[in-house]
N, C-alpha and C positions, 0 to 999 in steps of 0.2 A: 124293046130294047134289045140291045145285041147281047150276045152271049158270052164273048170273048169277055174274060175278067177287066182287064186293063182298059179296054175301049169301052165296057161298060160303067166302068168307075170314072173316067172321063167324061162321058155323055153325062152320067149324074149329076158329078158336082158341076158341069154346066148350066145344067136344068136348075139345078140349088141356087147356084151363083145369080142366072138371071131371075130369078122368083125373088130375091133379098137384095138385089143389087141397088134399089133406089131405097130402101130402107135403110141399108147401110151407108150410101152415101150420103143421107138426111142426119143421121145420127150425130148426136154433138159430143157423144163419148165413143169408146170403143163398142162395137156391136158384138153382142155375145149372142153367138150360135149355138147351141147344145145339140150333139149327136147323140142319140140313146139306142142300143142295141147290145142283145143279148150277147154271149162269149161265142166267138167266131163269124159273127155277123158282117165282119170287114169295116168296122168305126174306126178303126186309125189310119187303114188304107182309103178310105172315101176322104176321111180329115187331113192326109197329105196331100191328096190329089186337090181338095179345096183350097188348101194355102197355095199349093203352086199355080193353080189359075187365078186366085185373088191377086196375088202378086204381081202376074203375068196383067192384069188389068188394073194396076197402080194402086192396090190397095195393102199397106202394109198387115201382116197378119201372122197374128201366133197361135199355137195349137197346143191348147194343156189337157192331160189325161188324168181323169179321177183316179186311175191305178197309180200314177206316180206321186199320189197323196197318201198311199197305205204308212200307216206307221210301221215303224221298224221291226225285225221279229223280236227284239228285246222289249220293245214297249207292247207289243202283243202278248209276249209272255206274262208280263204284268198284269193285262186284263185275263188271260186265262186264270190266272191263280186267285184275283180278287172277284172275276165276275163269273167266268163259266170256260172250263178247259177248251171249248169248241172255238174261242175267239184266236187260239194260236193260230188259224189258218186265217189268211187276208182274205178280204171279197167282200163281207159282208157291211151294211151299215154300221157304223161304230168303230171299224178298222181304218176310217180314214181320217186324216187331220183337218178338217171343214174347215177351221180357222184360219191355218195356213192359207188354203186356197183362198178364202174370202179376201184375207190381207193381199195376196199376190194380185187380185182381180181389181183391188181399190188401185193399187201401186201403179198398175201398169199405164194410165192415162198420162201419169207424170215421169216414165220410163225416159232416161237420158244417159249420155256418157257418164257423166257427173254423179247421177242417179239411177244404178242400174237395177233392175229387178231380177232377181234369181228365183228359180222356182225348182222342186225337188225331182230328181229322177228315180225311179226306182229300180233296182235289178230283181227280175223275176228269176232269174237262175241262181242269184244268191239267195232270193227272197227277202231282201233288205233293200233299205235307202242307199244309194251312193253316195262317197263322202262330197259334203258342200262345195269342195273345191270342183267338184265335175258337173255342179248344176248350171245349166245354160242361164245367160243374161241377155236381158232384154233392153236394150239400148236407144229405142225409139217408140214413142207411142203408137201400137197399132191402131189400125182403122176397124179391123174385123179380129175378135177372139172365137176360136173353137174350140170349145169343152166337148170333149167327148167319153163315154164312160156307160157301164153296162146299166148302169142303176139309175142313170138320168131322169128325172122327173117321178119317180115311182111314189106313190104316199101311199101311208102308212095302212096298214090292214085294218079289220075290226076285231075285237077281244075273241067275237065268236069265231074268225077265221083261224086264229090263233090257237085255238083249243085243240082242233083234230091234227095229228102227225100227218105229214105229207109223204112221209120217206121211213126207211129203217133208221137212217140216222137219226133223225127227229125220235123216231121210238123208242131206240136202245140208248142213247146218249144224249137225250134231253126229255126225258120222259116227263118231268113237271112243266116244260116248257119255258123253264129260265131264260134259257138264250135267246129261243125266238120272240119271249114277251122283250127282253131288253133291248134286241137288235131294233124292233119294231118299235119302242120307245126312241132309239137313238136315228129312226128314220125321221122322225120330226123335226128334229134338228137339223135336217138336210134341207128343209121346205124353204127356209129364207135363200139359199142358194136357189134351186127351182125358179124362186121367184124373179132372180135377178136375170136370167135368160131372156133375150127380145124374141128370140123362136126357138121350136124344139122342133127337131128331125127326128121320127123315130124309123128305125131299121127293122122291119115287121119280119120275123120268121115263121114260116108255117105252123110247129108246134114245138114243144119242149124236148121230143125226142129230138128233133133235127138240130137243135142246139146242142145236145150231147153229143152227137156224132159231128160235128162243126168242130166243138172244142177239142174233142180227142184225136180228130185229125190232125191238127195245131201239134199237139201234143206229141203223136206218133212221128212227128217231123223232127221235133227237137228231140226226142229218144233216137232215132235215125245218126242226129249229126254230135250224139255223145254230148248234150249239153248239161251242166249241173245241175241236178235236182229235177230234173225231168222226170215226169210220173209215168209207170208201167199202165195197163189196162184195170188193175184193181183200184190203185191209189187214183186214178182218174176218177173211176165212178164214185170213191168215197170223197174227193174233192168237189166233183159239182154236185153231190147230194146238199152240201152248203148252199146252194143256191136256187135247190129247186123252189123251194117255196116262194121267194118273191120273182124269180124267171116266171112262172107260171102267172103269178100276178100281174106282171109286167105285160104278159103277152095278151091279159083279159082285158086290161085297163088303158094301157099307155095308147094305144091308135087314137082314141076317144081326147085325148089332151094334144097333139102332135099340133103344130101347122101345117107339118107336110110328113106324109107317111109312105115310106117306101117299103112295098111288098114283092118278098122274096118268094122262088120255090125251093124245094129240098135242094136243088145243085146251087143253091145262090145267083140264080138268075132273075132279074129285075122282072115283075109280072105286073105291077102298078106302081104309081106315084100321083099322090092326091093331095092336094092343099085346102087348107082350111080356111 
């Protein structure tokens, strides 16, 4: 694979579309392709490139992001008060409105000018949803739907795995394991969505330390642009600690569940592409 990021993404998107084009063409309903990758792995960029190339091949395509279905800040505040304070932070299973995502997927095959299908947009700069007036509207049935998200395909952990804290955040702010057991229980409710995926593409980072570095680089760029709510290094470390448990679990388990696995080195260069 080439090293230039845009050229690499273009080539990768082409290879993936070649792999799934026949299945997409034969599908009687919108083909649902999942892209799973941890923070900073380039899911959104690859999804955009896949859409552009699919449209160029005459395949009407929509991209949905799991991130856009986060509950609003006020809804997460309710969860923080009723369940556990750590649920103020978006990201983990239980902080997405999965029922809304499922309803959008169900409605897309009938999308039309008379019956447009709208779906939310989440403003990470303000840490809440955009008003419905700014939600995208789909007015044609797509042939391909790309769903991207950091947690896509992850299965719940065992009770034994939940017993041992993975970092200081869990040791000091979730000593009884209330938060992580609740999150794990919510993850079970995501499995019907995972089963709807016609194929799962996994973007596999080398390890958790690299994921932390990639995500921190993204936040540093936001800080440099004076983006609202951009996090400094200390806040970033705490934020990422919310994801560490399931990120490590994903790194260990998702390649075995993938239909296609893209392997990256520490510089985000593709070092391998396997189909199963």
